[in-house]
Residue, then its C-alpha position, 0 to 999 in steps of 0.5 A: m715847450f720851455d725848459f726851464e731846469p738850466i736856469g733853475i739849477k744855475a740860480k740855486e747855485a749861484s743863490r748859495e753862494l750870494s747868500k754867503a756874501e759880504s755886505g761889501r762885496k754886494n755893495e761893489a756889484l750893485a755900485l758897479i751896476a748904478e755906475k755902469l747904467v749911467e756910462q752906458k745910458r745912451a746905448i739902453i736909450d737906444r735899444n729901447r727907442a726900438d722897443v718904443k717903436a714896436a710898441e707904437a707900432k702896435g698900437i699900445k696905448s700912450s700911457l703905457v707906452d710911457r711906462l715902457y719909455l726910458n730917457e736918460k732922466r729915468i736912467e738917471g733916476i733908477a742908477e739913484g735908485v739902486e745908490k740909495v739901495i747901497s745906503l741901506t741895511d744889509p737885512v740878512g743876518e740880523i737878529v729879530s730875536g734871541e733868549t736863553r731856554p730855562n734849560g739852557l738851550r740858546v735860541r736866536k731867529i735871524r734873517v736869511p734870504l728867501g734863496v730864488v726869486g723870480i719876478i714876471y712883469e710887463s713892460r717896464p725895464n726899470v723893474t729890471v734893475d729895480a728887482a735885480a738890485l733889491c735881490l742881491k742886497s738881500g741875498n737872493a738869486a734873481v730870475l726876471r721874465g719881462g715882457s716882449d714889449a721890453l725885450n731889448t732894454n731889458v736884454f742890455i740891461a742885464e747884460i750890464m748887470r751880470s757883466c757888473i756882478e762877475k767883475a765884483g767877484l760874484p755869480a753873473d748868475c746872481v740875476q738870469l734875463l730870460g730870452d723868451s717872453s713867451r706865455d710858454s716861460a712864464n708857465a715855466m717858471m709858475k711850475a718851477r716849485g724847487y728851483i723858484d722859492v717865491l713868484i712875484p708877478r707885476g703887471g695886469a690884472g690878467l698876469i696877477k691872476s693866472c700867477v695866482e691861480n696856476s702857480t705851484v711855487p708860493v705867489i706874493e700877489t701884487g699891485v692892480g691898483n683901483c686907488h680911490i680918493y674921497v674928498d671930504s665936506a671939510a676939504n680944502i677945495n684946492t689942495a684936493i684938486d691939486i691932489i687928485d690931478n696928481a694921482k691921475t695925470q702925473r703917470p697915469g698908466v701906473c698901479n698907484a694912479c687915481e682912478t676914482v674920486l669919490l665927492h662928498r655932496d656937500i661940496a660936489e658943487e664947488i668942486l666939480p667945474k674946478l676940477k673938470k677945468r684942471l683935468d681938461l688941460h690932460k684930456v681927462e674923460i670923467r665918467g661920473c654918476e648921475i649927480t656929476k652928469m647933473i653938475l657938468g652936463d654932457c661932457v660926462v660919460p655916464a659910469t656903469e657898474e664896470d667903471w668902479a671896479t676897472e684900472y684904466l691906466d690911461y686918461i680916465l677918471a670914474v666920479k661918484v658923489v656920495d653923501n658921508i664918508y660912510e658911504a665912500i669907505d664902503h664903495i672903497r671896501k666893496y671895489s678897491t683892489g686894496h692897494s692905496e686909498c686917501i681922504v682929502t680933509d682938515s677933519l681929524p676924526a674923518a681922517e682918523e675915520f678913514q684910515n681905520d676903516i679902510d683896509s688897503a696896503a696904503v691909507y693917505v690922508n691929505a697927499s696923493t696916491r702917487f707916493t706908494d713906491g718904495f723909492e718915496l717910502g724910503l726903501g730904495a726901490e722896490i720889488g712891487i707892491s704886495t695887496a697881499k696879507l701874508h708875509a708882505r704888504g705894501p711897498m716890498g723891499l730888502r727885508e720883505l725878501t728875506t724870511v727867518k730862521y732859528l739857530i739853536s745851541g745847547n751843550g747836550q740837552i735832551r728832551e724828556 
């Protein structure tokens, strides 16, 4: 049985001190972290190679190994994300609203940290830094529990961050990484009500479902991405192919990768051979409807009902030909996980219809779903993509890691 209490006590104590820290002190810690990550990138890569080698030995598919893999460019990108967080306005203490009541009471609503944020995630060491940096800047202590696949990398990165935080004069326990990546440790975090104020799972559908169903700590649901691209009859074919190719193949193992393409019947015969030729460069398997198979032939694997609902995270793409935009919208509303959807069209009415009627966290016109990312959308980094509707939705940055409290000042008022 994993004992979370000592970790929870330290996190609570650290969060109290961090919640009062000045922006300059938090930024100093973040600057030291960014500098040290680049300075130690060869040492990080050495630890990461051990994790990658072990993952490959287990037979983990290449698209998921890619999520685990770090090189110098990726580490520099992670450090750049930390620097972006430094440049963002600190939300803590921001006055959301204020008024003086008729009885003279002065009422202010201000932003304050959530407290202790727990993050359970899988196979992505960049999350270790992104989550810690955002929590630190927003005044929250972070308790991190990564997957076993990235344990060597995560432990080393966490040690770097804790030493930098301490050097800046803040408690090292502002960031704690669980060295135990067993199911017991995840379950302990789910039951750590009183120590963890909010739990954010980042990973596959199984992890998120387990947290939502079993946690006694409030959970922000994130990230399962059955993302769609609909190509309208008024689309530019070359633009559509470029967008689909990028959304599917740039990094297929991430939650904002495209999993299903819907094609208007009027352009299906023109676009499908060209699209297949492009996807063949990446050996993408197409699982298609009867019309897709009729146009492309036996290279198409017949799609099942399950395919329309699947987040592949692999070089597999489901393709369906639809009669019109309304059929596309109905399909997306039935199978979407509420993450990211796109329409490719040169028709303004079609674009407006799609954006108004699709109920997902991010809805695109003529752009790759790969942009659903805190860094790309100006948040510096992200702690996850929320597909929930309460508290936060879409990429979660600094403001989404705060709540509010009311400050009321009077001069002796009593209620009659």
